[in-house]
VOGU-3710 file (C-alpha; in Angstrom, 3 decimals, decimal comma):
1> medevvidtt> 21,402/106,633/-16,448  19,137/103,802/-17,166  17,300/102,127/-14,321  18,774/98,727/-13,224  16,604/95,707/-13,891  16,266/93,594/-10,795  15,211/90,012/-11,395  13,706/88,153/-8,467  15,241/84,616/-8,663  13,648/83,434/-5,455
11> piiqelnasf> 10,813/81,533/-7,185  13,315/79,908/-9,525  15,546/78,876/-6,666  12,600/77,602/-4,730  11,444/75,621/-7,752  14,923/74,195/-8,250  15,124/73,246/-4,586  11,732/71,636/-4,770  12,773/69,761/-7,893  15,961/68,566/-6,240
21> arqrrrqtnl> 13,946/67,529/-3,169  11,515/65,569/-5,329  14,415/63,939/-7,117  16,022/62,993/-3,822  12,712/61,576/-2,574  12,361/59,551/-5,744  15,908/58,281/-5,364  15,302/57,515/-1,698  12,031/55,757/-2,515  13,726/53,837/-5,305
31> llalsvlvfs> 16,557/52,790/-3,035  14,047/51,834/-0,364  12,003/49,842/-2,869  15,137/48,131/-4,150  16,176/47,356/-0,590  12,769/45,909/0,175  12,893/43,914/-3,059  16,374/42,581/-2,325  15,358/41,740/1,232  12,179/40,043/0,026
41> ltvlawiyvr> 14,057/38,066/-2,597  16,640/37,088/0,003  13,943/35,903/2,408  12,121/34,124/-0,396  15,329/32,462/-1,558  16,058/31,467/2,028  12,572/29,971/2,343  12,964/28,015/-0,894  16,571/26,938/-0,413  16,735/26,274/3,307
51> deappwdgdl> 15,863/22,746/4,383  14,922/21,462/7,816  17,229/19,582/10,135  17,139/15,788/9,691  14,069/14,376/11,468  14,509/12,123/14,470  13,781/8,591/13,318  15,480/6,373/15,885  12,186/4,631/16,656  11,782/3,675/12,994
61> vgekatanpa> 14,974/1,641/12,840  14,197/-1,903/11,782  16,461/-4,925/11,660  19,861/-3,300/11,308  21,538/-5,700/13,686  21,036/-8,528/11,192  21,006/-6,436/8,037  24,081/-7,967/6,425  24,350/-11,689/7,176  27,387/-13,422/5,758
71> gpcpaperlr> 27,386/-16,313/3,315  25,566/-17,021/0,058  21,817/-16,805/-0,347  20,520/-18,962/-3,242  16,838/-18,025/-2,905  16,936/-14,783/-4,982  18,545/-16,522/-7,943  16,100/-19,422/-7,760  13,193/-17,009/-7,640  14,567/-15,042/-10,591
81> qaleaarpsd> 14,833/-18,228/-12,655  11,238/-19,166/-11,820  9,950/-15,744/-12,799  11,836/-15,705/-16,089  10,580/-19,201/-16,936  6,927/-18,431/-16,143  4,628/-18,514/-19,174  1,156/-16,946/-19,367  -1,873/-18,667/-20,853  -2,227/-18,371/-24,620
91> amelatrspa> -6,023/-18,062/-24,298  -6,931/-14,406/-23,798  -10,489/-15,242/-22,706  -9,093/-16,998/-19,616  -7,160/-13,958/-18,397  -10,061/-12,604/-16,332  -11,248/-15,936/-14,892  -9,953/-17,886/-11,929  -8,045/-21,026/-13,017  -10,472/-23,093/-10,916
101> lwdtpalsrl> -13,124/-22,242/-13,546  -11,043/-23,249/-16,589  -11,596/-26,445/-18,510  -9,158/-29,283/-17,900  -7,322/-29,087/-21,277  -6,542/-25,391/-20,665  -5,204/-26,226/-17,213  -3,108/-29,059/-18,614  -1,540/-26,873/-21,298  -0,554/-24,127/-18,872
111> vganapafaa> 0,836/-26,570/-16,307  2,938/-28,237/-19,003  4,208/-24,926/-20,358  5,385/-23,909/-16,875  7,273/-27,074/-15,995  10,634/-25,177/-16,055  9,249/-22,523/-13,699  7,943/-25,191/-11,317  11,316/-26,951/-11,439  13,071/-23,705/-10,431
121> mkdlsdidwq> 10,639/-23,333/-7,524  11,197/-26,890/-6,259  12,009/-26,799/-2,537  12,125/-22,984/-2,694  9,649/-22,786/0,171  11,830/-25,075/2,308  15,186/-23,279/2,082  16,253/-20,387/4,300  15,548/-17,147/2,455  17,664/-15,036/4,849
131> pahpawkttd> 15,228/-12,097/4,541  17,799/-9,429/5,524  20,493/-10,687/3,138  21,976/-8,015/0,806  21,270/-10,248/-2,207  17,591/-9,336/-1,974  18,436/-5,641/-2,363  20,608/-6,023/-5,452  17,686/-6,408/-7,872  14,009/-5,610/-7,444
141> lggneqqwqa> 12,575/-9,034/-8,286  9,130/-7,882/-7,202  8,936/-5,118/-9,776  7,811/-7,093/-12,852  4,038/-7,497/-12,433  3,616/-9,465/-15,650  6,099/-12,129/-14,563  4,455/-12,453/-11,176  1,023/-12,610/-12,786  2,170/-15,422/-15,054
151> lgvakeaava> 3,804/-17,378/-12,219  0,856/-16,915/-9,862  -1,725/-17,998/-12,421  0,398/-21,010/-13,355  0,670/-22,185/-9,738  -3,036/-21,624/-9,179  -3,763/-23,573/-12,362  -1,578/-26,435/-11,126  -3,618/-26,662/-7,908  -6,870/-26,728/-9,909
161> yysrrgqdea> -5,473/-29,272/-12,370  -4,314/-31,758/-9,725  -7,538/-31,301/-7,798  -9,541/-31,974/-10,979  -7,580/-35,214/-11,471  -8,176/-36,330/-7,897  -4,545/-35,806/-6,871  -5,523/-34,004/-3,689  -2,184/-34,199/-1,936  -0,362/-32,686/-4,927
171> amlggmelav> -3,052/-29,990/-5,176  -2,818/-29,175/-1,471  0,967/-29,094/-1,649  0,772/-26,568/-4,480  -1,640/-24,380/-2,520  0,520/-24,487/0,594  3,615/-23,649/-1,454  1,824/-20,480/-2,546  0,948/-19,649/1,071  4,550/-20,163/2,205
181> laqklqslsa> 5,837/-18,102/-0,727  3,495/-15,275/0,272  4,789/-15,227/3,841  8,421/-15,339/2,758  7,911/-12,455/0,325  6,311/-10,374/3,048  9,172/-11,064/5,430  11,873/-9,637/3,152  13,737/-6,563/4,410  14,115/-5,170/0,926
191> wptyyargve> 12,143/-3,523/-1,863  8,504/-2,647/-0,996  7,352/-4,458/-4,142  8,125/-7,790/-2,455  5,432/-7,129/0,124  2,930/-6,179/-2,584  3,663/-9,387/-4,486  3,267/-11,318/-1,227  -0,243/-9,912/-0,761  -1,191/-11,014/-4,279
201> vheracraia> 0,304/-14,494/-3,862  -1,495/-14,918/-0,538  -4,823/-14,156/-2,184  -4,104/-16,785/-4,839  -3,145/-19,311/-2,165  -6,369/-18,799/-0,224  -8,488/-18,943/-3,368  -6,782/-22,091/-4,647  -7,004/-23,948/-1,315  -10,634/-22,925/-0,767
211> smlrqasmda> -11,580/-24,241/-4,219  -9,894/-27,605/-3,784  -11,145/-28,108/-0,209  -14,740/-28,210/-1,468  -14,115/-31,484/-3,258  -11,014/-32,858/-1,561  -11,113/-36,475/-0,383  -8,114/-36,238/1,943  -8,384/-37,975/5,293  -9,095/-36,017/8,454
221> rtlsnvqaef> -5,610/-36,548/9,915  -3,906/-35,095/6,848  -6,302/-32,163/6,824  -5,564/-31,581/10,509  -1,830/-31,395/9,844  -2,285/-29,039/6,899  -4,665/-26,883/8,942  -2,044/-26,492/11,674  0,570/-25,485/9,100  -1,822/-23,061/7,419
231> erltptdaml> -2,682/-21,469/10,756  1,031/-20,890/11,361  1,114/-18,847/8,148  -1,554/-16,383/9,289  -0,530/-12,787/8,371  0,311/-10,800/11,485  0,374/-7,178/12,594  3,964/-7,600/13,756  5,139/-8,554/10,266  3,546/-5,499/8,659
241> karlygfyef> 4,920/-3,232/11,374  8,424/-4,558/10,780  8,048/-4,014/7,046  6,881/-0,433/7,560  10,176/0,250/9,334  11,981/-1,259/6,357  9,949/0,812/3,914  10,908/3,971/5,803  14,597/3,070/5,547  14,086/2,426/1,847
251> errlivgerp> 12,477/5,842/1,319  15,105/7,552/3,453  17,811/6,183/1,208  15,867/7,334/-1,868  15,385/10,846/-0,523  18,561/11,791/1,336  21,044/9,131/0,284  23,325/6,980/2,391  23,855/7,527/6,089  26,159/5,732/8,534
261> gdpwnepvta> 24,757/2,313/9,392  22,331/2,288/6,473  21,462/-1,349/5,641  21,123/-0,758/1,901  24,115/-1,932/-0,091  25,960/-0,264/-2,943  24,147/-1,884/-5,916  20,944/-0,321/-4,628  22,661/3,044/-4,198  23,304/3,214/-7,935
271> amadhgrrlf> 19,616/2,680/-8,631  18,371/5,384/-6,267  16,703/8,500/-7,662  18,503/11,778/-6,927  15,557/13,733/-5,557  17,803/16,253/-3,810  18,584/18,103/-7,056  14,985/18,534/-8,073  13,390/21,972/-8,000  10,963/22,582/-5,120
281> fkpeqtlalf> 12,115/19,404/-3,360  13,470/19,650/0,192  14,910/16,260/1,135  14,864/16,555/4,930  11,454/18,235/5,036  10,076/15,512/2,764  11,700/12,826/4,881  10,017/14,308/7,956  6,648/13,736/6,260  7,571/10,079/5,817
291> assmreladq> 8,838/9,720/9,383  5,634/11,104/10,905  3,364/9,135/8,581  5,216/5,808/8,860  5,285/6,176/12,642  1,543/6,686/12,649  0,903/3,722/10,347  3,149/1,478/12,436  1,286/2,506/15,589  -2,021/1,571/13,962
301> tpraatpvth> -1,088/-1,933/12,831  -2,066/-3,695/16,102  -5,591/-2,299/15,885  -8,638/-4,165/14,654  -9,617/-3,715/11,022  -11,860/-0,703/11,529  -11,925/2,431/9,357  -8,612/4,201/9,890  -8,611/7,828/11,036  -5,273/9,599/11,066
311> qitlrigppg> -3,494/12,877/10,447  -1,944/11,852/7,158  -4,581/13,716/5,151  -3,840/16,933/7,050  -0,127/16,390/6,540  0,083/15,538/2,841  -3,488/15,879/1,547  -5,905/13,177/0,361  -4,717/10,614/-2,214  -3,743/12,341/-5,447
321> lptgfpggpn> -4,309/15,844/-4,025  -1,179/16,997/-2,186  -1,449/19,965/0,151  0,257/23,296/-0,495  0,059/25,664/-3,416  1,601/25,394/-6,907  5,169/26,617/-6,780  5,446/26,137/-3,023  8,965/25,677/-1,610  8,510/21,901/-1,184
331> raglryaner> 5,808/21,288/-3,755  7,654/18,430/-5,445  8,390/16,859/-2,065  4,743/17,014/-1,026  3,669/15,511/-4,331  6,164/12,672/-3,949  5,146/12,033/-0,332  1,460/12,021/-1,268  2,063/9,499/-4,028  4,186/7,117/-1,943
341> iwqyaklldc> 2,767/7,354/1,579  -0,788/6,568/0,520  0,488/3,403/-1,137  1,902/2,329/2,207  -1,289/3,363/4,023  -3,269/0,948/1,842  -1,271/-1,913/3,338  -3,359/-1,679/6,524  -6,472/-2,415/4,471  -4,585/-5,157/2,618
351> lalqrtrhvl> -3,665/-6,767/5,931  -7,302/-6,773/7,045  -8,367/-8,491/3,840  -5,453/-10,924/4,029  -6,356/-11,986/7,525  -10,009/-12,280/6,577  -9,271/-14,577/3,646  -6,929/-16,594/5,816  -9,369/-17,172/8,690  -12,143/-18,069/6,240
361> vltlfgvrry> -9,999/-20,800/4,701  -8,842/-21,857/8,160  -12,485/-22,226/9,213  -13,174/-24,186/6,051  -10,505/-26,688/7,109  -12,391/-27,248/10,374  -15,741/-27,597/8,606  -14,313/-30,162/6,164  -12,754/-32,173/8,994  -16,064/-32,135/10,865
371> aldhgrapek> -17,879/-33,337/7,745  -15,418/-36,210/7,323  -15,893/-37,288/10,938  -19,692/-36,887/11,081  -20,802/-37,386/7,498  -22,375/-33,939/7,365  -21,477/-30,275/7,775  -21,880/-28,707/11,229  -25,153/-26,961/11,996  -23,271/-24,054/13,531
381> ledllpryfn> -19,640/-23,066/13,830  -19,692/-23,621/17,593  -19,942/-27,351/16,828  -16,282/-27,160/15,780  -15,258/-26,574/19,418  -13,136/-27,910/20,995  -12,067/-30,733/18,674  -11,254/-28,692/15,585  -10,467/-25,307/17,170  -9,624/-24,192/20,684
391> slpadpytge> -11,471/-20,983/19,871  -13,295/-20,003/16,708  -11,375/-17,832/14,234  -12,692/-14,275/14,495  -13,698/-11,962/11,673  -10,908/-9,342/11,587  -13,452/-6,675/10,671  -15,618/-7,181/13,773  -13,654/-9,273/16,239  -16,688/-11,573/16,373
401> plhydaakgl> -17,048/-15,110/14,950  -17,479/-15,429/11,206  -20,959/-15,841/9,768  -22,120/-19,310/8,747  -25,176/-20,328/6,731  -25,496/-24,110/7,026  -28,403/-24,261/4,586  -26,478/-22,495/1,827  -23,149/-23,975/2,820  -21,425/-20,591/3,141
411> vfsvgtnfka> -18,901/-19,152/5,577  -18,439/-15,399/5,174  -17,146/-12,159/6,635  -18,820/-8,755/6,807  -16,025/-7,552/4,512  -14,939/-4,055/3,671  -18,454/-2,602/3,909  -18,948/-3,977/7,455  -22,332/-5,448/6,532  -23,435/-9,082/6,755
421> eggranedpl> -25,458/-9,626/3,588  -25,823/-13,397/3,536  -22,572/-14,249/1,805  -21,788/-14,534/-1,895  -22,335/-17,988/-3,390  -19,695/-17,919/-6,107  -17,701/-20,672/-7,785  -14,729/-18,318/-7,502  -14,228/-18,071/-3,710  -13,146/-14,883/-1,959
431> sddteptvmv> -13,763/-12,844/-5,108  -15,878/-10,140/-3,424  -14,032/-7,954/-0,917  -17,291/-6,504/0,419  -18,430/-9,999/1,450  -15,527/-12,490/1,342  -17,090/-15,951/1,176  -16,037/-19,589/0,945  -18,386/-22,409/-0,033  -18,499/-25,519/2,123
441> r> -19,817/-27,715/-0,682
//
């Protein structure tokens, strides 16, 4: 009988068990990895999809109580006609020069070419613009820079032309019409471009009036009346603060759409960009950036024109460099906020310059009246008290009186660089923001 062969299968079984165990571990690890991946993707999707709750913005509500006045408003249509009729100069070499420096034939040609535009603007500064009327929101009349450039240059040229011909009252009327137009544009509860156009028109008004005052032969009484009217048109902190509220409502409608009580009417709704469907754009989170930033800007408007320090840079990054990383959950929102909010932040600097130009021209009125009464310019600005001013207009950049050089015939501000450098004697007044200057003679 042959011996039985006994095969020890223990190692094989052990190896099979070990193999099965390794396979189970791999399956367990795979399932665990897949679970972690699914969980991570779920969290990531939640981070990217989830938006914040609507920000509280009750303190940023503007003029809703009077947002929709009844009745017609003819001013928008009149302004549209004037803009469409405005014609630029046909001489390219004049494009970069102030109209006050043009020759008389060039002024005459441009004034004649813009007679239809001037006719459309007749009495426009005297009628009620109803700044909260829905008609202003239907079309963005402030959006065409070329039309506004043409109209502004034409009006400035008209002031220079009449002044050149000795028609001082007509010249002054044209300059004051520009100043009134600037204030009315900046009072509109509508598109932000209106405010920007108002800043530009105000600069033209100040430049035109300053140029013609140097050689005006108007009597002191007339100058006194015009000075009082011009002082009434001084740009104010309150006006900018009110507009910032309006700009926030405008952006809110752009970002999240219509809400109950929203003052923007339906024609504007059709023109709004649908940001909510953009990738990496969280409407409510983006709106919160606007709410915080606009609140901060509005709180700063009563302050003197000193360098502004704020948290906007930490919130959205410096101009042109939004915070966050590429592909972040609200990257598009941050980019949009950075682009728009810094444009609004610049308005604080614009207001400082506006007020500076205004008080310089206002002071020039007093100096000219003094010269008419005494046959010479004052030796110092304090000589204007109390007959021509109850208190001297202050430099918005310092809060102190403006600088005056009687020998050079210059009144000037320290300007945007906060340095008094003797003024800038320039035939084109107020042309240097670092040292805004008007010439007395």
